[in-house]
C-alpha positions in Angstrom: 26.7 52.2 -4.6 23.5 53.1 -6.1 20.2 51.2 -5.9 20.6 49.5 -9.1 23.9 48.1 -8.2 22.7 46.6 -5.1 20.0 44.9 -7.1 22.3 43.5 -9.5 24.6 42.2 -6.7 21.5 40.6 -5.0 20.4 38.9 -8.1 24.0 37.7 -8.7 23.9 36.2 -5.3 20.8 34.4 -5.8 22.1 33.1 -9.0 25.2 31.8 -7.5 23.2 30.0 -4.8 20.7 28.4 -7.3 23.4 27.2 -9.7 24.8 24.4 -7.5 21.4 23.4 -6.5 20.4 22.8 -10.4 23.4 21.2 -10.9 23.0 18.6 -8.1 19.3 18.2 -9.1 20.2 17.4 -12.8 23.0 15.0 -11.8 21.1 13.1 -9.4 17.5 13.2 -10.7 17.2 14.4 -14.3 20.1 12.6 -15.6 19.3 9.2 -14.1 15.8 9.8 -15.4 17.0 10.3 -19.0 19.5 7.4 -18.7 16.8 5.1 -17.5 14.4 6.2 -20.3 17.3 5.2 -22.9 18.0 2.0 -21.2 14.4 1.1 -21.5 14.9 0.5 -25.2 17.9 -1.8 -24.9 18.3 -5.5 -23.4 21.1 -4.1 -20.8 21.4 -6.3 -17.9 23.0 -3.9 -15.7 26.6 -4.7 -16.7 28.4 -5.6 -20.1 27.2 -4.6 -23.4 23.7 -4.0 -24.8 21.8 -3.6 -28.0 18.7 -1.4 -28.7 15.5 -3.4 -28.9 13.1 -0.7 -29.7 9.6 -1.1 -28.1 10.1 -5.0 -27.3 10.4 -4.2 -23.6 7.2 -2.2 -23.4 5.4 -4.9 -25.4 6.7 -7.7 -23.2 5.3 -5.7 -20.1 1.7 -6.3 -21.1 2.3 -10.1 -21.5 4.5 -10.7 -18.2 2.4 -12.5 -15.7 4.8 -11.3 -12.9 4.3 -7.6 -13.8 0.6 -8.0 -14.0 0.4 -9.5 -10.7 2.6 -6.9 -9.1 0.4 -4.1 -10.7 -2.7 -5.7 -9.3 -1.3 -6.1 -5.8 0.1 -2.4 -5.7 -3.3 -0.9 -6.8 -5.1 -3.2 -4.2 -2.8 -2.1 -1.6 -2.8 1.6 -2.6 -6.6 1.9 -2.7 -7.2 0.0 0.6 -4.6 2.0 2.4 -5.8 5.3 0.9 -9.4 4.8 2.0 -8.4 3.5 5.6 -5.8 6.3 6.1 -8.2 9.2 5.1 -11.0 7.9 7.2 -8.9 7.4 10.3 -7.1 10.5 9.8 -10.1 12.6 9.6 -11.7 11.1 12.6 -8.4 11.8 14.5 -8.3 15.3 13.2 -11.7 16.1 14.4 -10.9 14.5 17.8 -7.6 16.4 18.0 -9.1 19.7 16.9 -11.7 19.8 19.7 -11.3 21.7 22.8 -9.5 19.3 25.1 -6.9 19.3 27.4 -3.4 18.2 26.3 -4.1 18.1 22.6 -0.7 19.7 21.7 1.0 16.8 23.2 -1.3 14.3 21.8 -0.8 15.8 18.3 2.9 15.4 19.0 2.6 11.7 19.9 0.3 11.1 16.8 3.2 12.5 14.6 5.9 10.1 15.8 5.3 7.2 13.3 5.9 9.8 10.5 9.4 10.6 11.6 10.6 7.0 11.9 12.2 5.3 8.9 10.1 2.9 6.7 12.5 0.1 7.2 12.8 0.5 10.8 9.2 0.4 11.4 8.9 -2.5 9.0 11.6 -4.6 10.9 9.7 -3.8 14.4 6.4 -4.9 12.8 8.0 -8.0 11.2 9.2 -9.2 14.7 5.7 -8.5 16.1 3.8 -10.5 13.4 6.3 -13.3 13.5 6.9 -13.8 17.2 4.6 -11.8 19.5 1.2 -12.1 17.9 1.4 -15.8 17.1 2.5 -16.4 20.6 -0.6 -14.4 21.9 -2.9 -16.4 19.4 -1.4 -19.6 20.9 -2.1 -18.4 24.3 -5.6 -17.4 23.7 -6.3 -20.5 21.5 -7.2 -18.4 18.4 -6.1 -20.8 15.7 -5.8 -18.2 12.8 -3.5 -16.0 14.8 -1.3 -18.8 15.9 1.2 -18.4 13.1 2.4 -15.4 11.3 0.2 -13.6 9.1 3.2 -12.8 6.9 3.6 -16.6 6.1 0.3 -17.0 4.3 -0.5 -15.6 0.8 -4.1 -14.6 1.8 -3.1 -12.5 4.9 0.6 -11.2 4.3 -0.8 -8.0 2.5 -2.8 -7.0 5.6 0.4 -6.8 7.6 1.7 -4.7 4.9 -1.5 -2.5 5.0 -1.4 -2.1 8.9 2.3 -0.9 8.7 1.8 1.4 5.7 -1.3 2.9 7.3 0.0 3.4 10.6 2.9 5.4 9.5 1.0 7.5 7.0 -1.9 8.4 9.5 0.2 11.0 11.1 0.9 13.2 8.2 -2.6 13.2 6.9 -3.9 13.8 10.4 -1.6 17.0 10.5 -3.1 18.3 7.2 -6.7 17.6 8.2 -5.8 19.6 11.4 -4.8 22.4 9.3 -7.6 22.4 7.3 -10.0 22.3 10.2 -8.4 25.1 11.7 -9.2 27.4 8.5 -12.9 26.9 9.1 -14.5 30.1 10.7 -16.3 29.8 13.9 -19.0 32.0 12.5 -19.9 29.2 10.1 -20.5 27.0 13.0 -22.6 29.7 14.7 -24.6 30.2 11.9 -25.2 26.5 11.1 -26.3 25.8 15.0 -29.0 28.4 14.3 -30.3 26.4 11.4 -30.1 23.2 13.5 -26.8 21.8 12.0 -25.3 19.3 14.5 -23.5 16.1 14.3 -23.3 14.7 11.0 -25.2 17.3 9.2 -22.7 19.9 10.6 -19.8 17.8 9.2 -21.4 17.0 5.9 -22.8 20.4 5.2 -20.4 22.7 6.8 -17.0 21.1 7.6 -16.2 18.9 4.7 -17.1 21.4 2.0 -14.8 23.9 3.5 -11.7 21.4 4.0 -12.0 19.7 0.6 -8.8 21.3 -0.7 -7.2 19.5 2.1 -9.0 16.3 1.3 -7.7 16.5 -2.2 -4.1 17.1 -1.2 -4.2 14.0 1.1 -6.0 11.8 -1.4 -3.4 12.6 -4.2 -0.4 12.3 -1.7 -1.7 9.0 -0.2 -2.3 7.4 -3.5 1.1 8.3 -4.9 2.9 7.4 -1.7 1.0 3.8 -1.3 1.6 3.0 -5.3 5.3 3.6 -4.5 5.5 1.3 -1.6 8.9 -0.3 -1.2 10.2 -0.1 2.4 7.4 -2.0 4.0 7.6 -4.7 1.3 11.5 -5.1 2.0 11.4 -5.4 5.7 8.3 -7.5 5.9 7.8 -9.9 3.2 10.5 -9.5 0.5 7.5 -9.9 -1.9 6.7 -13.3 -0.5 5.1 -15.7 -0.1 5.1 -16.9 -3.7 5.5 -13.3 -4.8 2.0 -12.4 -3.7 3.1 -9.1 -2.1 5.5 -7.9 -4.6 4.8 -4.4 -5.4 6.1 -2.6 -8.8 8.8 -0.6 -6.9 10.1 -3.9 -5.3 9.9 -5.8 -8.7 11.7 -2.9 -10.4 14.4 -3.0 -7.7 14.8 -6.8 -7.3 14.8 -7.8 -11.0 16.4 -4.6 -12.3 19.4 -4.4 -10.1 20.1 -8.1 -9.3 18.1 -10.1 -11.9 19.6 -9.2 -15.1 16.6 -7.4 -16.4 18.0 -3.7 -16.1 16.5 -2.6 -19.6 13.2 -4.5 -19.0 12.6 -3.0 -15.5 13.7 0.6 -16.7 10.8 0.2 -19.4 8.6 -0.9 -16.3 9.7 2.2 -14.4 8.9 4.5 -17.1 5.5 2.9 -17.5 5.0 3.0 -13.7 6.1 6.8 -13.8 3.4 7.6 -16.5 0.6 5.6 -14.5 1.2 7.6 -11.4 1.2 10.8 -13.2 -2.0 10.0 -14.8 -3.8 9.0 -11.7 -2.4 12.0 -9.9 -3.7 14.3 -12.9 -7.1 12.3 -12.8 -7.5 12.8 -9.0 -6.8 16.7 -9.3 -9.1 17.0 -12.2 -12.1 15.2 -10.7 -11.6 16.7 -7.0 -11.0 20.1 -8.7 -14.5 20.0 -10.1 -16.0 18.9 -6.9 -14.4 22.0 -5.3 -15.8 24.0 -7.9 -19.4 22.6 -7.4 -19.1 23.3 -3.7 
């Protein structure tokens, strides 16, 4: 067989491997997305017949108080978690990247939360917040810790932030460590000659060189935290009094069992547009910052 024949066989093999993947992707990703978009223009309840209602669902989204509260909570949660996770992850990465004994083992330990299921972690922390922490608060005579923080409207979201941040820190730390390892030692040696140490060394040397990794973490963090679902399901189920109801949980709860399939499909489409817009904005702003540095 000549060289051209071998090339054709290889291309044919690649094509045969790719087609099943594309079919599965279309069936389980693209097709549901298209159907959801179509349902967003209907009054479909999730069962039975339905009628097309045009843009009514989209108009109602902007006047529904429950939808508005879920967006406010989700944005508050995502912003707070993104800031906390990136600060802690960067500090941990700087520590774990230092020349210390056993740092490889420590990196493995810090990554464990990321490989555990969100629901599993949520149920474990739910038990901790509901029973262990109040018992410790009562024993220590701390009144505000004597009852579950998940049972109060003004503190329940703190529990969700703790769980979400604890699990997300692992991946962000690994990404920052990867970024720190790309910084040449020559840069630090040259900086040391100029007297760059401590905070100045980080601000003027380290951070400008790892800003692409900072951009990745910021975009991924915001996207993942905006889509928070597992922690809500395991810890509060949107309570108390719908104070911790995220957009994803609202779409699931009212769309699947609340008879609002069409309305929540419109909510899902709007939410998708919002996430894409925020991610594009972050990439644009951070990209300009990278060019300036």
